[in-house]
N, C-alpha and C positions, 0 to 999 in steps of 0.2 A: 289912345293909350300911350304913355311915355315909357320907354324901355330903360333899363339900368344904364346903358351907355349913352343916354340922351337922344337916341334915335327914335323919332316918332314913326310908327309903322306906315302911316299914310303920307308921310313926307317923302318916302322913298319908293312908293308904289302907287298903283292905280287899281281901281276895282271896276269891273264890268261884268255883264251877264253873258253867258253863251246864247241865251234865248231872250228875245224881246217880249216873249209871251210869258209874263210874270204874274204871280199871284202870291198871297200870303202862304198858301199851302199848295204844293204841286198837284195835289188831287183835284184842285179847282181849275186846272188848265186843261185845254183841249190838246190831246196828245198829237194830233195831226198838225195843229197850229204850232205847237212847240217844235216838232220835228222840222217843219218848213222854216221856222225862224232860225233854228240852229244851223240848218244847211245854208241859208242865206248869209248868216254872219260868218260861218266858217269859210264859205266860198268868196265872200266879198270883204267884209270888215276886217277879219283877222289876216287877210292877205296883205294889208297895208304894212309897209316897212316899219312903222311905229311899233307894231306888235312883235316884230322879229328880233329886236335887239335886247330884250330883257334876259338877264342871266339867271334870275331866280323867278320861277313862275309857280304860283299856287293855283291849282284848278279845283275850285270847290263846286263840283258838279254832280256829286253822287255817281250814278252809273250811266251818265249820258254817253260816254264813249262806247259802251257795250250796246246800249239801247238804240243809238243813232249812228253807229259805225264811225266814230270820230277817232282819229289818231293824233293825240296831243303833241307828239314829237314832230309831226309834220307841220302843225300850226305854229309851234314855238321851237324851231330848229336850233336856235342859238342858246337855249336855256341850259345852263350848266347844272342847275338844280330844278327838277320838275316834281312838284308834290301834288298828289291827287287826293282830295279829301271830300267827305260828304258835304260839309258846310263849314265855312270859315268860322262862324260863331261857335261851332263845336270844338274848335281847336283852343287849347288853353293858352293863356298869355305866356306861360312858361315855354310852351312849344314854339309859339311865334317868335319869342326872343331867341330861342336856340336856332331857329331857321336863319334869322338875320346874322347871328354870331357865326354859325357854320358856313353860311354863304360868303361872309367876309374872309373866312379862313380857307377858302378854296374847296369846300365840299362839293362834290359833283354826283350826279346820278338821278334816277327816277325813284320816287318813293310813293307807294300806294298806301294811304292811311285809311282806306275804307274797310 
């Protein structure tokens, strides 16, 4: 998607999953495998310094934080803007554009859009 200011969303960000146990629908996943995968990624992958430097983080994970005891502020301590949403595809292009615009203008905080 190309935004009004010429900024392509995925030119300035990356996308990954909290769990490597993926399916088209989360009802098709094994809850224990998902929990194990999330704990491994939070404990290993997301501890890499690469993940610590992002200023705007969108976590599209539904209620994983509550279900699996995840503290997103611990995983992404340098995020000036932390947005938690059920699914990135459910966010309108208008909202994504506002996130980029507000992030560039110094918006800070944690926003739970669930």
